[in-house]
C-alpha positions as CSV (number, residue, x, y, z in Angstrom):
1,M,1.8,-5.1,18.5
2,K,3.5,-7.6,16.2
3,N,5.2,-6.4,13.1
4,K,3.9,-7.8,9.8
5,L,6.3,-8.8,7.1
6,P,5.7,-6.7,4.0
7,G,4.3,-8.6,1.0
8,K,2.2,-11.0,2.9
9,A,-0.9,-8.9,2.6
10,S,-0.1,-7.9,-1.0
11,L,0.2,-11.5,-2.0
12,K,-3.2,-12.2,-0.6
13,Y,-4.8,-9.8,-3.0
14,P,-8.5,-10.5,-2.5
15,V,-10.0,-12.8,-5.2
16,Q,-13.2,-10.8,-5.0
17,I,-11.3,-7.6,-6.0
18,Q,-9.7,-9.3,-9.0
19,L,-13.1,-10.7,-10.0
20,L,-14.8,-7.4,-9.7
21,L,-12.0,-5.7,-11.6
22,G,-12.3,-8.3,-14.3
23,I,-16.0,-7.9,-14.6
24,A,-15.6,-4.1,-14.8
25,V,-13.0,-4.5,-17.5
26,M,-15.2,-6.9,-19.4
27,A,-18.2,-4.6,-19.0
28,I,-16.2,-1.6,-20.4
29,V,-14.9,-3.6,-23.3
30,A,-18.4,-5.0,-24.0
31,A,-19.8,-1.5,-24.0
32,L,-17.1,-0.2,-26.3
33,A,-17.4,-3.2,-28.6
34,I,-21.2,-2.9,-28.8
35,Q,-20.9,0.8,-29.5
36,S,-18.3,0.1,-32.2
37,D,-20.5,-2.7,-33.8
38,M,-23.5,-0.4,-33.7
39,A,-21.6,2.4,-35.3
40,E,-20.3,0.0,-38.0
41,T,-23.8,-1.3,-38.6
42,Q,-25.1,2.2,-38.9
43,H,-22.4,2.9,-41.5
44,I,-23.1,-0.2,-43.5
45,L,-26.8,0.3,-43.5
46,A,-26.5,4.0,-44.4
47,T,-23.9,3.3,-47.1
48,T,-26.1,0.6,-48.6
49,A,-29.3,2.7,-48.5
50,S,-27.4,5.7,-50.0
51,Y,-26.1,3.5,-52.9
52,I,-29.4,1.9,-53.6
53,K,-31.1,5.4,-53.6
54,E,-28.5,6.6,-56.0
55,Q,-29.1,3.5,-58.2
56,C,-32.8,4.1,-58.1
57,N,-32.3,7.7,-59.2
58,R,-30.0,6.5,-61.9
59,Y,-32.6,4.1,-63.1
60,A,-35.2,6.8,-63.1
61,R,-32.8,9.0,-65.2
62,I,-32.2,6.1,-67.7
63,E,-35.8,5.3,-68.0
64,L,-36.7,8.9,-68.4
65,A,-34.1,9.4,-71.1
66,A,-35.3,6.3,-73.0
67,E,-38.9,7.3,-72.6
68,T,-38.2,10.8,-73.8
69,K,-36.4,9.5,-76.9
70,S,-39.2,7.1,-77.7
71,L,-41.8,9.8,-77.3
72,M,-39.9,12.2,-79.5
73,R,-39.8,9.6,-82.2
74,I,-43.5,8.9,-82.0
75,V,-44.2,12.7,-82.0
76,E,-42.1,13.0,-85.2
77,S,-44.1,10.1,-86.7
78,S,-47.5,11.6,-85.9
79,K,-46.2,14.9,-87.4
80,Q,-45.3,13.1,-90.7
81,I,-48.6,11.4,-90.8
82,A,-50.5,14.7,-90.3
83,Y,-48.4,16.3,-93.1
84,Q,-49.3,13.4,-95.4
85,I,-53.0,13.7,-94.6
86,E,-52.9,17.4,-95.4
87,E,-51.3,16.7,-98.8
88,K,-54.1,14.2,-99.6
89,D,-56.7,16.9,-98.8
90,G,-57.6,15.3,-95.6
91,C,-58.1,11.7,-96.9
92,I,-59.1,9.5,-94.0
93,D,-59.4,6.2,-95.7
94,P,-58.3,3.4,-93.4
95,A,-56.2,2.0,-96.1
96,A,-54.4,5.3,-96.4
97,L,-53.9,5.3,-92.6
98,E,-52.4,1.8,-92.8
99,D,-50.1,3.1,-95.5
100,Y,-49.1,6.1,-93.4
101,A,-48.6,3.8,-90.4
102,R,-46.3,1.4,-92.2
103,N,-44.3,4.3,-93.8
104,S,-43.8,5.8,-90.3
105,Y,-43.1,2.6,-88.5
106,V,-45.9,3.0,-86.0
107,T,-48.3,0.3,-84.7
108,G,-51.5,2.3,-85.2
109,V,-53.1,5.6,-86.2
110,V,-56.3,7.2,-85.1
111,L,-57.8,10.3,-86.7
112,L,-60.1,12.2,-84.3
113,G,-62.5,15.0,-85.0
114,A,-62.4,18.3,-83.1
115,D,-65.0,16.9,-80.7
116,G,-63.0,13.7,-80.1
117,T,-65.0,11.4,-82.3
118,I,-63.0,8.8,-84.2
119,L,-63.1,9.7,-87.9
120,S,-60.8,6.9,-89.0
121,Q,-58.4,4.4,-87.4
122,Y,-55.8,1.7,-88.2
123,H,-54.5,-0.9,-85.7
124,E,-51.8,-3.4,-86.6
125,R,-53.5,-6.1,-84.5
126,G,-56.9,-5.2,-85.7
127,Q,-58.2,-3.7,-82.6
128,M,-57.4,-0.6,-80.4
129,P,-55.5,-1.5,-77.2
130,E,-57.5,-0.6,-74.1
131,P,-55.1,2.0,-72.6
132,I,-55.4,4.0,-75.9
133,S,-59.2,4.3,-75.7
134,E,-58.8,5.9,-72.3
135,A,-56.0,8.2,-73.5
136,L,-58.2,9.5,-76.4
137,K,-60.6,10.9,-73.9
138,S,-57.8,13.0,-72.3
139,A,-58.6,16.7,-72.2
140,A,-54.9,17.5,-72.8
141,L,-54.9,15.3,-75.9
142,L,-58.1,16.9,-77.3
143,D,-56.9,20.4,-76.5
144,T,-54.2,20.0,-79.2
145,V,-56.9,20.9,-81.9
146,N,-57.1,24.4,-80.5
147,Y,-53.3,24.9,-80.5
148,P,-51.7,23.7,-83.7
149,E,-48.3,24.1,-82.3
150,K,-49.0,21.9,-79.3
151,R,-47.8,18.3,-79.1
152,Y,-49.1,15.6,-76.8
153,A,-47.0,12.6,-75.8
154,A,-47.4,9.9,-73.2
155,R,-46.2,6.4,-72.3
156,L,-49.0,4.0,-71.4
157,R,-48.6,0.6,-69.6
158,C,-50.8,-2.3,-70.5
159,T,-52.0,-4.9,-68.0
160,D,-49.5,-7.4,-69.4
161,R,-46.7,-4.9,-68.5
162,S,-46.1,-4.0,-72.2
163,E,-45.7,-0.3,-73.1
164,I,-47.4,2.0,-75.6
165,D,-45.8,5.3,-76.6
166,L,-48.5,7.7,-77.9
167,A,-48.4,11.1,-79.6
168,A,-51.1,13.5,-80.8
169,I,-50.8,16.5,-83.1
170,A,-53.5,18.7,-84.8
171,C,-53.8,19.1,-88.5
172,I,-53.1,22.6,-89.6
173,N,-55.6,22.9,-92.4
174,E,-58.2,20.4,-91.0
175,P,-60.1,20.5,-87.7
176,S,-58.8,17.0,-86.8
177,I,-56.2,15.3,-84.6
178,V,-53.7,12.7,-85.6
179,V,-53.0,10.2,-82.9
180,A,-50.1,7.7,-83.6
181,Y,-48.7,5.1,-81.2
182,Y,-46.1,2.4,-81.0
183,H,-46.7,-0.7,-78.9
184,T,-43.7,-2.5,-77.4
185,P,-44.4,-6.1,-76.3
186,L,-43.3,-7.3,-72.9
187,E,-40.5,-9.5,-74.1
188,Y,-38.9,-6.5,-75.8
189,V,-39.5,-4.3,-72.7
190,E,-37.7,-6.8,-70.5
191,S,-34.9,-7.4,-72.9
192,F,-33.9,-3.9,-73.8
193,N,-35.0,-1.7,-70.9
194,P,-32.9,-1.9,-67.7
195,S,-34.8,-2.6,-64.4
196,I,-34.1,-1.5,-60.7
197,A,-33.5,-5.1,-59.9
198,S,-30.9,-5.5,-62.5
199,L,-29.1,-2.4,-61.3
200,L,-29.1,-3.6,-57.7
201,S,-27.9,-7.1,-58.3
202,G,-24.8,-8.4,-56.3
203,Y,-25.8,-7.4,-52.8
204,N,-25.9,-10.4,-50.5
205,M,-27.9,-10.3,-47.3
206,E,-25.1,-11.7,-45.1
207,D,-22.6,-8.9,-45.6
208,N,-24.8,-6.0,-46.6
209,G,-28.1,-6.8,-45.1
210,T,-31.4,-7.0,-46.7
211,F,-32.7,-4.1,-48.8
212,A,-36.1,-3.3,-50.3
213,V,-37.2,-0.6,-52.7
214,S,-40.8,0.5,-52.9
215,D,-42.6,3.0,-55.1
216,G,-45.0,3.8,-52.3
217,E,-46.3,0.6,-50.6
218,K,-45.4,-2.0,-53.3
219,I,-41.9,-3.5,-53.1
220,I,-40.4,-3.3,-56.6
221,A,-36.9,-4.4,-55.9
222,S,-35.0,-6.4,-53.2
223,N,-32.1,-8.8,-52.8
224,D,-34.7,-11.1,-51.1
225,D,-36.9,-12.3,-53.9
226,T,-39.7,-13.2,-51.5
227,L,-40.3,-9.6,-50.7
228,I,-40.7,-8.4,-54.3
229,G,-44.3,-7.6,-55.1
230,Q,-45.4,-7.5,-51.4
231,S,-46.7,-4.4,-49.7
232,T,-44.5,-2.8,-47.1
233,N,-47.4,-3.0,-44.7
234,D,-47.3,-6.8,-44.9
235,V,-43.7,-7.0,-43.9
236,P,-43.4,-6.4,-40.0
237,I,-39.8,-5.1,-40.2
238,L,-40.5,-2.7,-43.0
239,R,-43.8,-1.6,-41.3
240,K,-42.0,-0.9,-38.1
241,I,-39.3,1.1,-39.8
242,K,-42.0,3.0,-41.8
243,Q,-44.0,3.7,-38.7
244,V,-41.0,5.3,-36.9
245,G,-40.4,7.4,-40.0
246,A,-37.0,8.6,-39.0
247,E,-35.0,9.0,-42.2
248,N,-31.4,7.8,-42.1
249,K,-31.7,6.8,-38.4
250,M,-31.0,3.2,-37.3
251,I,-33.6,1.6,-35.1
252,N,-34.0,-1.9,-33.7
253,V,-37.2,-3.9,-34.4
254,Y,-38.4,-7.3,-33.4
255,Q,-40.0,-9.5,-36.1
256,N,-43.4,-10.6,-34.9
257,G,-42.6,-9.1,-31.5
258,S,-40.1,-11.9,-30.7
259,P,-36.9,-10.9,-28.7
260,L,-35.1,-13.8,-30.5
261,S,-35.6,-12.1,-34.0
262,R,-34.1,-8.7,-33.4
263,Y,-33.1,-6.6,-36.4
264,F,-31.5,-3.2,-36.9
265,G,-32.6,-1.1,-39.9
266,L,-33.1,2.3,-41.4
267,M,-35.0,4.1,-44.2
268,E,-34.0,6.6,-46.8
269,R,-36.5,8.6,-48.9
270,G,-35.8,9.2,-52.6
271,R,-37.8,11.2,-55.2
272,D,-39.9,8.3,-56.3
273,Y,-38.9,5.5,-54.0
274,Y,-38.5,4.4,-50.4
275,V,-35.3,2.5,-49.6
276,Y,-35.2,0.1,-46.6
277,T,-32.1,-1.7,-45.3
278,F,-31.9,-4.0,-42.3
279,L,-29.6,-6.6,-40.6
280,P,-30.3,-9.4,-38.1
281,E,-28.8,-9.0,-34.7
282,H,-26.3,-11.9,-35.1
283,S,-24.8,-10.1,-38.1
284,V,-24.5,-6.8,-36.2
285,F,-22.6,-8.0,-33.1
286,Q,-19.9,-10.1,-34.7
287,S,-16.8,-8.3,-33.2
288,T,-18.2,-8.1,-29.7
289,P,-17.8,-11.8,-28.8
290,R,-14.3,-11.7,-30.2
291,A,-13.4,-8.6,-28.3
292,L,-14.7,-10.1,-25.1
293,L,-12.8,-13.3,-25.7
294,Y,-9.6,-11.5,-26.5
295,T,-10.1,-9.2,-23.5
296,L,-10.6,-12.1,-21.2
297,I,-7.5,-13.9,-22.4
298,A,-5.5,-10.6,-22.1
299,Y,-6.8,-9.9,-18.6
300,V,-5.9,-13.4,-17.4
301,V,-2.4,-13.1,-18.9
302,V,-1.9,-9.6,-17.5
303,L,-3.3,-10.8,-14.1
304,L,-0.9,-13.7,-14.1
305,C,2.0,-11.4,-15.0
306,I,1.1,-8.8,-12.3
307,N,0.7,-11.5,-9.7
308,R,4.0,-12.9,-10.7
309,I,5.6,-9.5,-10.5
310,R,3.9,-8.8,-7.2
311,W,5.0,-12.1,-5.9
312,K,8.6,-11.3,-6.9
313,A,8.2,-7.8,-5.4
314,A,6.8,-9.3,-2.2
315,Q,9.8,-11.7,-2.0
316,R,12.2,-8.8,-2.5
317,A,10.2,-6.7,0.1
318,Q,10.4,-9.6,2.6
319,A,14.1,-9.8,2.0
320,E,14.6,-6.1,2.3
321,F,12.4,-6.1,5.4
322,A,14.5,-8.9,6.9
323,E,17.6,-6.9,6.0
324,R,16.2,-3.7,7.5
325,L,15.1,-5.7,10.6
326,Q,18.6,-7.1,11.0
327,H,20.0,-3.6,10.5
328,K,17.5,-2.2,13.1
329,N,18.5,-5.0,15.5
330,Q,22.1,-4.1,15.0
331,Q,21.3,-0.4,15.6
332,L,19.3,-1.3,18.6
333,S,22.1,-3.4,19.9
334,V,24.6,-0.6,19.3
335,A,22.1,1.8,20.9
336,V,21.7,-0.5,23.9
337,Q,25.5,-0.7,24.2
338,E,25.8,3.1,23.9
339,A,23.0,3.4,26.5
340,D,24.8,1.0,28.7
341,R,28.0,3.0,28.3
342,A,26.1,6.2,29.0
343,N,24.4,4.7,32.0
344,A,27.7,3.4,33.2
345,A,29.2,6.9,32.6
346,K,26.3,8.5,34.5
347,T,26.6,5.9,37.3
348,S,30.3,6.6,37.4
349,F,29.6,10.3,37.3
350,L,27.1,10.1,40.2
351,S,29.6,8.0,42.1
352,R,32.3,10.6,41.4
353,M,30.0,13.4,42.2
354,S,29.1,11.8,45.5
355,H,32.7,11.4,46.3
356,D,33.7,14.8,45.0
357,I,31.0,16.6,46.9
358,R,31.4,14.6,50.1
359,T,35.1,15.0,50.1
360,P,35.3,18.8,50.3
361,L,32.1,18.9,52.4
362,N,33.8,16.5,54.9
363,G,36.8,18.7,54.7
364,I,34.9,21.8,55.4
365,I,32.9,20.3,58.3
366,G,36.1,18.8,59.8
367,L,38.0,22.0,59.5
368,L,35.1,23.9,61.1
369,E,35.2,21.4,64.0
370,I,39.0,21.9,64.3
371,D,38.6,25.7,64.3
372,A,35.9,25.4,67.0
373,A,38.3,23.2,69.1
374,H,41.2,25.6,68.6
375,P,39.8,29.1,68.4
376,D,43.0,30.7,69.8
377,D,45.3,29.2,67.3
378,R,45.1,32.0,64.8
379,E,47.6,30.5,62.3
380,L,45.7,27.2,62.3
381,V,42.3,28.9,61.9
382,D,43.7,31.0,58.9
383,S,45.1,27.9,57.3
384,N,41.9,26.0,57.7
385,R,39.9,29.0,56.3
386,E,42.0,28.9,53.1
387,K,41.5,25.2,52.8
388,M,37.7,25.7,53.2
389,R,37.7,28.4,50.5
390,V,39.4,26.0,48.1
391,S,36.9,23.3,48.9
392,A,34.0,25.6,48.5
393,N,35.3,26.9,45.1
394,H,35.6,23.3,44.0
395,L,32.0,22.6,45.0
396,L,31.0,25.7,43.1
397,S,32.9,24.5,40.0
398,L,31.2,21.1,40.1
399,L,27.8,22.7,40.3
400,N,28.5,25.1,37.5
401,D,29.7,22.3,35.2
402,V,26.5,20.3,35.7
403,L,24.3,23.3,35.2
404,Q,26.2,24.4,32.1
405,M,26.0,21.0,30.5
406,S,22.3,20.9,31.2
407,K,21.9,24.3,29.5
408,L,23.9,23.2,26.5
409,E,21.9,20.0,26.0
410,S,18.6,21.9,26.2
411,G,19.8,24.6,23.8
412,E,19.2,27.3,26.4
413,I,22.8,28.8,26.4
414,V,22.7,32.4,25.3
415,L,26.1,33.9,24.4
416,G,26.9,37.5,25.3
417,H,27.7,40.1,22.6
418,E,29.8,42.8,24.1
419,P,33.1,44.5,23.3
420,I,36.0,42.6,24.9
421,D,39.7,43.1,24.9
422,L,41.3,39.7,24.0
423,N,44.7,40.9,25.3
424,R,43.2,41.6,28.7
425,L,41.1,38.4,28.7
426,S,44.2,36.4,27.7
427,A,46.2,38.0,30.5
428,E,43.5,37.3,33.1
429,V,43.4,33.6,32.0
430,M,47.1,33.3,32.0
431,T,47.4,34.9,35.4
432,I,45.0,32.2,36.9
433,I,46.6,29.3,34.9
434,S,50.2,30.3,35.5
435,Q,49.6,30.2,39.3
436,R,47.9,26.7,39.0
437,A,50.7,25.5,36.7
438,A,53.4,26.7,39.0
439,E,51.8,25.0,42.0
440,S,51.8,21.7,39.9
441,G,55.4,22.2,38.7
442,I,54.3,22.9,35.1
443,T,56.0,25.4,32.8
444,M,53.9,27.8,30.6
445,E,55.4,28.7,27.3
446,N,54.5,30.7,24.2
447,D,55.4,29.2,20.8
448,R,58.1,31.2,19.0
449,H,55.7,31.4,15.9
450,S,52.9,33.0,17.9
451,E,51.6,36.3,16.5
452,P,50.5,39.4,18.5
453,I,46.8,40.0,18.7
454,S,46.4,42.4,15.8
455,T,42.7,43.3,16.5
456,P,42.2,42.8,20.2
457,W,38.7,44.5,20.5
458,V,36.0,42.2,19.3
459,Y,32.4,41.3,20.2
460,G,32.0,38.1,22.2
461,S,31.0,36.5,25.5
462,P,33.9,37.0,27.9
463,L,32.4,34.6,30.5
464,H,32.2,31.7,28.1
465,L,35.6,32.5,26.4
466,R,37.3,32.3,29.8
467,Q,35.5,29.1,30.6
468,I,36.7,27.5,27.3
469,F,40.4,28.3,27.9
470,L,40.3,27.7,31.6
471,N,38.9,24.2,31.0
472,I,41.5,23.4,28.4
473,Y,44.4,24.7,30.4
474,T,43.1,23.0,33.5
475,N,43.0,19.7,31.7
476,C,46.5,20.2,30.4
477,I,47.7,20.8,33.9
478,K,45.7,18.0,35.5
479,Y,46.9,15.3,33.1
480,N,50.5,16.6,32.6
481,K,53.7,15.1,33.9
482,L,55.8,16.4,36.7
483,G,58.2,19.0,35.2
484,G,56.1,19.1,32.0
485,S,55.2,22.1,29.9
486,I,52.2,23.7,28.2
487,T,52.9,25.6,24.9
488,T,50.4,28.1,23.3
489,L,50.6,29.1,19.6
490,F,48.3,32.0,18.6
491,Q,47.6,32.8,15.0
492,C,45.3,35.1,12.9
493,V,43.7,32.8,10.3
494,E,41.6,35.3,8.4
495,K,40.6,39.0,8.6
496,D,38.4,41.5,6.7
497,E,36.8,44.8,7.4
498,K,34.1,43.3,9.7
499,T,35.4,39.9,11.0
500,V,38.6,38.3,12.2
501,T,39.3,34.6,12.9
502,Y,41.8,33.5,15.5
503,R,43.3,30.1,16.2
504,W,44.8,28.9,19.5
505,T,46.9,25.7,19.5
506,I,47.5,24.5,23.1
507,S,49.9,21.5,23.6
508,D,51.0,19.7,26.7
509,T,53.6,17.0,27.5
510,G,51.2,15.0,29.6
511,I,50.0,11.4,29.8
512,G,48.0,11.7,26.6
513,M,44.9,9.8,25.6
514,S,44.3,6.4,24.0
515,E,42.9,6.3,20.5
516,E,39.7,4.8,21.7
517,F,39.1,7.5,24.3
518,L,40.1,10.2,21.8
519,G,36.9,9.4,19.7
520,R,34.7,10.1,22.7
521,I,36.5,12.8,24.5
522,F,33.7,15.3,23.9
523,D,31.0,12.9,25.2
524,P,29.4,14.0,28.5
525,F,30.8,12.2,31.6
526,A,33.7,10.7,29.6
527,Q,36.9,10.1,31.6
528,E,39.7,7.8,30.9
529,K,42.1,8.1,33.8
530,T,41.2,7.9,37.4
531,D,44.7,8.2,38.8
532,A,45.6,11.7,37.7
533,R,47.4,13.9,40.2
534,S,44.5,16.2,40.8
535,I,43.0,16.0,44.2
536,Y,39.5,16.1,42.7
537,Q,38.7,14.1,39.6
538,G,36.0,16.5,38.2
539,T,32.8,15.7,36.4
540,G,33.9,14.5,33.0
541,L,31.8,17.4,31.5
542,G,34.6,19.9,30.9
543,M,35.4,19.0,27.3
544,A,31.7,18.5,26.3
545,I,31.0,22.0,27.6
546,V,34.0,23.4,25.7
547,K,32.9,21.8,22.4
548,G,29.3,23.0,22.9
549,L,30.4,26.6,23.6
550,V,32.9,26.7,20.7
551,E,30.3,25.4,18.3
552,Q,27.8,28.1,19.6
553,M,30.5,30.7,18.6
554,H,30.5,29.1,15.1
555,G,34.0,27.9,15.7
556,S,35.7,24.5,15.8
557,I,37.8,22.4,18.2
558,E,40.2,19.6,17.3
559,V,42.1,17.2,19.5
560,G,45.2,15.2,18.8
561,S,46.9,13.0,21.3
562,T,49.5,10.2,21.7
563,L,49.4,8.0,24.8
564,G,52.3,8.8,27.0
565,V,53.5,11.8,24.9
566,G,50.9,14.5,25.3
567,S,47.8,16.2,23.7
568,T,47.2,19.1,21.4
569,F,44.0,21.2,21.4
570,T,43.3,23.5,18.4
571,I,40.5,26.1,18.8
572,T,39.4,28.3,15.9
573,I,36.8,31.0,16.5
574,P,35.6,33.8,14.3
575,F,34.9,37.2,15.9
576,E,33.0,40.4,14.8
577,I,35.3,43.4,15.1
578,A,34.0,45.8,17.8
579,E,33.0,49.4,16.9
580,S,35.4,52.1,18.0
581,V,32.7,54.0,20.0
582,E,32.0,50.9,22.1
583,V,35.7,50.2,22.5
584,K,36.2,53.7,24.0
585,S,33.3,53.3,26.3
586,A,34.6,49.9,27.5
587,R,38.1,51.4,28.2
588,R,36.6,54.2,30.3
589,N,34.7,51.6,32.4
590,D,37.9,49.7,32.9
591,A,39.7,52.8,34.1
592,G,37.2,53.5,36.9
593,Q,38.4,53.6,40.5
594,A,37.1,50.8,42.8
595,D,36.4,53.2,45.7
596,I,32.8,52.9,47.1
597,H,33.4,54.4,50.5
598,G,30.4,56.3,51.7
599,L,27.9,55.0,49.2
600,R,24.3,54.4,50.5
601,L,23.1,51.0,49.3
602,M,19.8,49.1,49.6
603,L,20.3,45.3,49.8
604,A,17.2,43.2,48.9
605,E,17.9,39.7,50.0
606,D,15.5,37.1,51.5
607,N,18.1,34.8,52.9
608,D,19.3,36.1,56.2
609,L,22.7,34.4,56.1
610,N,23.4,35.7,52.6
611,A,22.2,39.2,53.6
612,E,24.4,39.2,56.7
613,I,27.5,38.1,54.8
614,A,26.9,40.7,52.0
615,K,26.2,43.5,54.5
616,M,29.3,42.7,56.5
617,L,31.5,42.6,53.4
618,L,30.1,45.9,52.0
619,E,30.3,47.7,55.3
620,D,34.0,46.6,55.5
621,A,34.4,48.5,52.2
622,G,32.8,51.6,53.7
623,V,29.3,51.2,52.3
624,I,26.1,52.2,54.2
625,V,23.8,49.2,53.8
626,T,20.0,49.1,54.4
627,V,18.6,45.5,54.2
628,V,15.0,44.5,53.0
629,G,13.6,41.0,52.9
630,D,11.8,40.9,49.5
631,G,11.1,42.9,46.3
632,Q,7.9,44.4,47.7
633,Q,9.7,45.9,50.7
634,A,12.4,47.3,48.3
635,V,9.8,49.0,46.2
636,S,7.9,50.4,49.3
637,L,11.1,51.7,50.9
638,F,12.3,53.3,47.7
639,R,8.9,55.0,47.2
640,E,8.8,56.3,50.8
641,K,12.3,57.7,50.9
642,P,13.2,61.0,49.3
643,A,15.0,61.1,46.0
644,G,18.8,60.6,46.5
645,T,18.4,58.5,49.7
646,F,20.1,55.6,48.0
647,D,23.0,55.6,45.5
648,V,22.6,52.0,44.4
649,I,20.3,49.0,44.8
650,L,21.7,45.4,45.2
651,M,18.7,43.2,44.1
652,D,18.3,39.5,44.6
653,I,16.3,37.8,41.8
654,M,14.5,34.9,43.5
655,M,12.6,36.4,46.4
656,P,9.1,35.7,48.0
657,V,6.1,38.2,47.7
658,M,7.8,40.0,44.7
659,D,10.8,38.8,42.8
660,G,13.7,41.0,41.8
661,L,12.8,41.4,38.1
662,T,9.3,42.6,39.0
663,A,10.6,44.9,41.7
664,T,13.0,46.5,39.3
665,K,10.3,47.1,36.6
666,T,8.1,48.6,39.3
667,I,10.8,51.0,40.5
668,R,11.7,52.0,37.0
669,A,8.0,52.8,36.4
670,L,7.8,55.3,39.4
671,D,7.1,58.9,38.5
672,R,10.3,60.4,39.9
673,P,13.7,61.1,38.3
674,D,15.9,58.9,40.4
675,A,13.7,55.9,39.7
676,R,15.0,55.8,36.1
677,T,18.7,56.6,36.9
678,I,19.5,54.8,40.2
679,P,21.8,51.8,39.5
680,I,20.2,48.4,40.2
681,I,22.6,45.5,40.3
682,A,21.2,41.9,40.1
683,M,22.4,39.1,42.5
684,T,21.4,35.6,41.4
685,A,22.4,32.0,41.7
686,N,21.8,31.6,38.0
687,A,25.2,32.5,36.5
688,F,24.4,32.1,32.8
689,E,24.4,34.7,30.1
690,E,20.7,34.4,29.3
691,D,19.9,35.2,33.0
692,A,22.0,38.3,32.7
693,K,20.0,39.3,29.6
694,K,16.7,38.9,31.4
695,C,18.0,41.2,34.2
696,L,19.1,43.9,31.7
697,A,15.8,43.6,29.9
698,A,14.0,44.3,33.2
699,G,15.9,47.5,33.7
700,M,18.9,46.4,35.8
701,N,22.4,47.8,35.1
702,A,24.5,44.8,35.9
703,H,24.4,41.1,36.8
704,L,26.5,39.3,39.5
705,A,26.4,35.6,40.2
706,K,26.3,34.0,43.6
707,P,28.3,33.2,45.6
708,L,29.4,36.9,45.5
709,D,33.0,37.7,44.7
710,I,33.5,40.7,46.9
711,G,36.2,42.2,44.6
712,K,34.0,41.9,41.6
713,L,31.1,43.3,43.6
714,I,33.0,46.4,44.7
715,A,34.4,46.9,41.1
716,T,30.9,46.7,39.6
717,I,29.4,49.1,42.2
718,A,32.3,51.5,41.7
719,Q,31.3,51.9,38.0
720,Y,28.1,53.6,39.2
721,K,29.7,55.7,42.0
722,T,28.1,59.1,42.5
723,K,30.3,62.1,42.7
724,D,29.7,64.9,45.1
725,N,28.1,67.0,42.3
726,G,25.5,64.3,41.9
727,K,26.4,63.3,38.4
728,R,27.2,59.8,37.2
729,Q,30.6,58.9,35.9
């Protein structure tokens, strides 16, 4: 699969997506703009209609006030005329009426009888106006004769739009009615009385729309003169608005049903009037085109900016990718070099291992052939046997190093946690190392600043601690100079109630290490010198194992070296201080006697040669040995024999039919007292701490690694020796 440069795809942003995004943005803006224009139109129309309604109400109030004032005046005039008639004893002479009319500033006077007949009359123009003749027949007017205190007043409109204010009042002493009126010509009506049209002037149709005021169906006012006088039913827009009938709600209508003549309008209802307002569509949506244009321009600009930024970002991404690719290539190159070095180290390791394994094997085979050829030469045979033991131990050391490194790399190393005496452990290590150093002409020394071990009993893993120091001291001996020395400085770094931290500084006067090799001394298979004095070169795993174990103990190791001068190893390890009860128990075990003569032992071992060797060694120590070939035979024999038949069981772990762990669990589960108390000691080729823990978890008492150390085997069995009284020590 080919890697794609970043930014290529991003720069090819699909045009379709940009187009769809633009359309979506435009649609949203259009919807919002239309909504805004509609709301603004609604506001304009509603505001205009509300103002016009208010002006109509104002006109009504003005007209009502003027009418009321005029009627009050004509009522007062009719009252004066009735008073004058009563003073003249009811004289109804037309000439007298004229006189009364002129004195009272009225246009005409009519005197009616109680039944409504005209008794006398005077009219300034010689004849009675038609609206008055109709008014005289009014029941309300005639009813004033029955109620002297009643006044009748009305405004009459003539066909020529002139106005007549009329009042009627009954004479008190005479059964008659005085009717006086005042006629206002049209020219005076138009000059002095305000109109709705005059109050609503100033509204242009372009900004505020068209309005129309009707007093029912007839349009009496509008800013469109062509509408005045028309019926609302004759104007399609008004008819549609009127049909909907929704007050103060904007609707859209089409004039003559044409989609090209669309209007928006609303209606408000007053006390005496209907107010209509409407706007054409082109006046409504004025901001929408501008909003769309501005949005389009903004979108294009933003799109150009974004694409520019993305293009720049893509360039930077490409540059960064190229840089990362170069870095990766460099890392891969380094990794390849490291892998090559590792492979070379492993190849060298395998070559060395082949040599190191074949050399002692050839030695052992050759020595066996020599012993076979010279069986009577006891001194030669003993010497060869010692050489074969050394060779076999070396092979075992090689195997243990490889297995230990494998465990460390897989994280399977499990450290022990048992009370140990650091004084004793140090003495054991120094006993072994001192002998090796003496054989190589190396002097072992203690630094004069060394401190005594203040708290010797701590919790730890004795097996791994010995391995750490044996590996370091062995390296100091192997790569030292003839007549050289090894100096040890011991110090207590830190101590509290529960923990103590110790530091060992081990220095040699050997050949030293180069600065380059010092940086990889802890790498597996790492070796610098191939001409050291040791007979066997080793695996190159020793220091890697040491570092792994120290770090598992939460400690640290540092190395300093000068080529041709020597090396210094500094190991710092924290320990948990052991409890006093466990210390006493450990001391009692150390004090036991290694006398196992007369013990009856069951040996479970599937390998005949191993069984033969173990049986012979144990019998030499006075032990009575019974051999079985697998775990199932061990369980069956123990179950068949009476309690106390065996004092101890030596159990191999890896066996056919039934392994040692299962056999141990089965024996411990038997319903007899000795099944739970008989010592069971494990024998296994797996010499690691985690294997020992598995054995103890299965119910075993101790764990011994193959090949068996007869001394250690006897000492371990002696810990569980049975006294004559049958009780365990």
